[in-house]
N, C-alpha and C positions, 0 to 999 in steps of 0.2 A: 504493500500500500504506500502511496506517495506521502512523503512528509509535507507539511504545510509551511512554506516560507516564500520569500521573494524569488527564489530560483525556480519554483514550481508553479507559482501563481502570479499573474500580472496584477499590478496595483497602480493606481493613478499617481502622477506626480502632483503633490499638493503643498502649498505653503503652510507652515505651522502657524495657525491663527488662534488655536485653543490650547491652553495648558490645563491638564486634568490631574488633580491631586487624588490619586486612588486608582488601583488596577483591579479592584474587586469585581465580582460577578455582576453586581447591580449596575454600576456605571457602564460596564461593557455591553450589557444587554439592554440598556436604556439609552444613555447619551450617545455612545459610540455607534450603536445601531441606528439611531435617528440621524446622526451626522452623515453616515454612509448613505442612508436613504435620500437625504436632501442633496448630497453631492451627485448621486446617480440621476436625480431628477433634473439636474442642471440649475437648481435654485441657489446652491452654495458651492463653494470650492474651498473647503476647510480641512486642514490637516490637524491632527491632535498629537500633542506630546504628553505621554502618560508619565507622571512623576510619582515616585514613592516618597511619601512625606515623612516616614519614620526611618530610623537607622537599623531596624530589625531586618534580618534576611527574609526575602519574600520569594517563595517558589513561583507564585503567579507572575511576578515581575520578570523573573529569570526565564520562565517559559514564554512569556509574551515577547521578550527580546529575541529568544531563539527562533520564534516563528515570525520575526520581522513585523510584529504588531498585527498579524493576521489571525483571525479566528472566526468560527461560525456561531451564530445565534439560532437556536432551534426553538421555534415557537409552537406551542400547542395550546389550544383553548376551545372555547365554545362561541359560536356566532349563530344567532337565531336557533338556539338549542341544538345545534349540530356541531360535531367536532371539526376543527380546522387545524391545519398544520402548515407552517412555512419555515424554510431554512434559508438564512441569508449569510453571505460571507461579508464580514466587516473589513473594510479596506482603508479607513480614514486615519488609523494610527500610524504616524510616521516616525516617532521617536519614543524610546522607552528608557528611562534612566532614574537613578536614585539621586535625590537632592543632596544627600549626605555623602555618598561615595563618588559621585561624579559632579562635584560642585561647579567646576569650570564650565562644563557643558550646560548645566542648569543655568548658570549665570548668563551665558550667551543667549539662551532663550528668553530670559527675563528682560533683556534690553533689545530684543528683536523688534524692528519696526512693524513686522507683520502681526505680532501678538495683539489680540483684541479681547479675548474672553478667558476667564478662569472658571473652571468647573471643579466642584469638590464634593467628596463624600468621605469625610474623615471620621465618621460615626458621631453619635450625639455628643460624646465627650470631647470631640475634636475642636469644636468652637467654644473654647474655654479660655478665659483670661488667666495667664500665669504671670504673676507679678515678678519682676526682676529678670525675665527672660532676656538673654543677651542678644541684642539685635546685630551685633558685629560678628556673631558666630557664623560658621559656614555649613549649614544655615542655622538659624535659631531652632529651638526644639519644638515649641508649640505652633500649631497652625496659624493662629492670629498673628503671632510674632513673625512667622515666616512671611505672611502676607504684608505686614508692615515693612519689613526689610526689603522685600521684593519691590513694593511701591516706591520706597525711598530711593532705592537704586535706580529705578526707572525715572523718577522725578529728577534726580541729579543728572542722569545721562542725557535726558531730553530737555534739560534746563526748564522744567516746568511747563513744557508745551501741553496745552489742554488736549491736543489730538493724541497724545501718548497715554491718556487715561485708559483704564480697563473696566470691563463689565464682569461682575461676579455673579455666578449662578450656583448657589449652595443647594446641594441635594440632601443635606443632613436632615434627619427627621425630628427637627425641633421647630416650634413656632417662631416666626420672625427670624429665620435663619440668616438671611442676608443682612438684615438690620442689626442683628446681634454681632455679626462679624465686623461690620462697619464700626460699631461703637467700641469694640475691643481694639481695632486698629487705631482709632483716634486716641484711645486711652494709652496705648503703647507709645504713640507719637508724642503725647503730652509728657509722659513719664521720662522720655528720652530727649526732650527738648529739641525735637526735629524742626521746630519753627512754624510761624504762622503761615508762611507761604505754602509749606507742604500740607498743613492742615486744610487750607483753603483748596488746594489742588485735589486732595482726596475727596473733599465734600462736593466739588463742582465738576471735576473732570472724570471721576470714577463713579460707577453706579453699582450698588449692591442690591440685588433683587431677592425678595422673599419668594420662595417657590414651594410648591407641593408636588411631590412625585408619587406615582402609584403604578407599580407593576410587581407582581409576585415573581421572584426569580429563584427557583430551587437550586440553580447552579449546575455544576458538572454532573452529568448523568452516569455516575460511577457504576451502577448496577447493569447498565445496558450500553456501555461505551463501545463495545465491539460492534454491535448492531448499528449504532449511530454512525460510527466511523465508516463502516461498510456502505451505509446509505449515502454519506456525503462524499466518499471516495478519497478521503485524506486521513492521515494519522494525526488528526487535530487533538492536541492534549489540552486545549482550552475551550472546547465546546461548552457553551452555556445555555442551559434550558430556561425558558421563561414562558409565562402565560401570554396569550395573544393580546389580551387587554392591556392598555397603558394610557396614562394621561400625565401631562406635565403642565401645571398651572404656574404662571410667572406673573408676579405683581410688581408694579412700579413704573418707572419712566417708560414711555412707549418707544424710546430710542432702541431698546434691545430688539424690537421687531425688525428693524432695519439691519442690525448687526448680525442677527441669527434668525432669518425668516423661515423657520421650520414649518410653520403652518402653511406656507405657500407650496410646500411639497406634499400637502395632504396629510401631514402628521397631526396627531391629536395633541397639539400644543396650544394652550389657551393663554393669551396675553390680556391682562386686566389691570386697572388702576390699583385696586385693593383686593388682595387675595383672601382676606378674612371671611367674607360671606361664602366663598367657594369652599374653603377649608371646613367651615361649620357644616355645610351641606354634605360634604363627603364624609366627615367624621360621624355625623348622625346616622347616615344611611349605611355606609359600609362598616365602619369600625363599631358603631353601635349595634348593628345586626350581628357582627361576629361575637361581641361580648355577650349579648343577650343569648345567643345560640349556644355558646360553649358550655356554660354550666348546665343548661337543660339537656343538651345532647349527650354530655358525658354521663348523665344518669340513665341514659337509654342504651348504653353499651356502644356508643359511637366513638370512633377514634379520630376521624378526619371530617373536614367540612363536607366532603363528598358523601361520606357515610351518613352524615346528619341529613343532608338534603334528599337522601334516598328513603328517609322515613317520612311518610306523608304527613304525619302530625307536625313534625318540625318544619317541613317545607311550608305547610299552611300557616303555621305560627309566624314565621319570619315574614312571609309575603303579606300577611294581614297586619302584623305589627308595623311594618314600613308604610303600608298604604293608609291604615286607619289612624295610626298614632304619630308616626314620624313626619310624614310629608305635610300634614296640616300645620306643623310647627315651623315650616320653612317658607320664607317669602319667595314669591316668584310665580311664574305661569304654571298652573297645575299640570297641564299637558306636558310641558317641557320637563317638569320635575318627575313625572311618572316615567317618561322615556329615559331620563338619567338613572332613575332607580332600577328600571328594568335592565339597563346596560350593566349596572353594578351587580345586581343579584344574579345575572346570568353566569357570572364567574363562579358562583357556588356549585354549578353543575359540572365543572371541568373535571373529567375523570383522570386527567394526566397529572394533576397536582395533588400531592399528599400534604395538605395543610393541616397540621396536627392541632386538634382542639386543646390539648394540654398546653401547647405553646401559646395559643390565643388567650388561654386563661391566665397566663402569667400576669401577676399584679392586677387581677381583675377587679379588686375592690376600688382602687383609684380610677381604673378605666371606666367602671360603671358610673362612678360619681361624675366623671368628666363627659362621658359620651351619652349616657342614658338618662341620668337624673334631669338634665335640662329639658328633655322631652316631656317627662312627667310634670315638671313645674310649669312649662308652657301650656300644657293641656289643662291643668288645673286653673291656670290664670284666666281661661276663657270658659270656665265651668264645664269642661269636658273631662273624660276619663282616660286613663292609660293602663288598663288592667294587665295587658300582656307585658308591658315594660316593667311594671311592678312585680309580676310573676318572675321575671328574669332575675331580679334582686333576691327574691325569696329562694329561688333555685340555687343561687350562688351561696347564700348563707347556709342553706340546708346541706349543700355539697361540702362546704368547708367544715361543717359541724362534725362530720364523720358518721352521721346517722342516715345518710342517703343510700340509694341503691348502688352507689359506687363508693363504698366505704374504704376502698384501697387507695384512693387518690391522696397524694401528699401535696397540699397547696403550696405553690411558690408565690408567696404574697407577704404582706406585712405580718411579721411573726407575732407582734403584739396583739393585733386584732384577731388573728387565727387562734392564738392561745385563749383569748377572751371568749371567742365563739365556742371553743370546745370545753372550756372549764366551767362556763356558766350555763350551758345548755340545760333547759328545763322543759320537758315535754308537757308538764302540767301547767306551766306558765309561759307559753310561747310569747304573748305580748310583752311580758317583762324582759324576756331574753332578747327579743328583737329590738326593743327600745334601747336596751343597754348597748347593743352592738352598733345600731345606727348612730347613736350619739358619738361613737368613736370614729365614724367614717369621715373622710375629708369633704365635708359638706361646704357649700358656698356660704360666705359670711352673710349674704343677703337672705338666706333661707330662715324664715322666722319660726318661732316655737310651734305655731299652729300647723305649719307645713311639715315640720319634723314629726309632730304627733300623728298627723294624717298618714305620712309615709310609714310610720311604725305600725299603725293599725291595719292598713291595707296589706302591708308585707306580711304581717302576722297571719291574716286570713289566708293568703296565698301559701304560706309555709305550712299551715295546718292542712290545707287541701293536698299538698304534695306528700306530706307525711302520712296522711290518712289513705289516700287513693293511689299513691305512687305517681311518678312523673307522667306516665302515659295517661293515667286516669285524670290527673289534673288538667292536662292539655285537652283531653276530650271534653271535659266539662266546660272549660273556658271557651273553647272553639265552637261548641254546640250552638 
């Protein structure tokens, strides 16, 4: 079988316009795949330099360099309830290097006149301010300090030319990711007395965009790699599997749409002034449904999202919960919201993804308070009910109590609350038990005593139903 590199596969000559911090599966199956698609459509002509931001050895970076930046993205998913599959060769990566071990090459890219965009996925902990990080190091250790040093080097090299400013697209899964990075950069600049002119240049010539990314990327298909390599015809050691669905929402200055016009290539990239309404919509529909479903389906013997949606009661529960309780709390055209929700929920039917319910249930207590509780409070505010969403909280508490039909589950959550749940469980006084637990949840400061009392009462009733009739019986009664 042919190896995959520039000697066996043609790739286009491209200027390096994008510096990408991170060589992981997600960026390769998301950003690099999109850049390749846009290049092939003739909309863009962008090459990517993949940079390792840490000084730790990276097998992915080594393999990517050995394959001259070439790899395949293997997409499997559901469209109109039918399976779809696509395999694409990614050809936009032109350089692969370590900022720590190949600093001179990295520095040459930093001051390249072609460079326009920085993309990153340094994990949620990557965008963190580290006081005292040495900006003169080659390079600094933390990502925000690296960016500060990079920008100051560029500012000095181009003598403050506003045309030399860069656009930052952060893919880290934190709210206000770009804005947070910008504030850390300005903080480092102030701490190191880099001057008012540099501060002004960062604020005016550089753009930091808040983004929301969404695509499930299982990664390297270890268990079926021989069949996959036979299908693509190359000994590709960096094949990355991903779902067919994806969306990239980018909020901020409209200038980025001219710099990186991915939407003109037919890609699902959404440019908007303010990303917060879209984030709220996505979190309530997708993430809220995941959190609601996990505790319920784990008590019905399910292991994955696909298992759960193969149970008619769970499928009916989630579809009704989204339609009747979630969508009415989101502003916007109802028809458009229903279409968006259908597109989101269609992913739950994907047989090729093994999205583990136990992984979704990680830290589910805080997730429920963030994703699902706002739906309940918004429904109550208009004198409406949210019984299915309340049921999901009851299911979570019963599951964590150790008294559910899945008594073997070991919760990966706030140990203090889990211990409280288990040590104070009282079958004869469920309202008292539930009330004590709910008062320890991370509830919003705006939630008054009456709302907390009502949540405790309704959750107690749902928990009683689960314990009395089992999860399947409770679902049947509520859905009847």
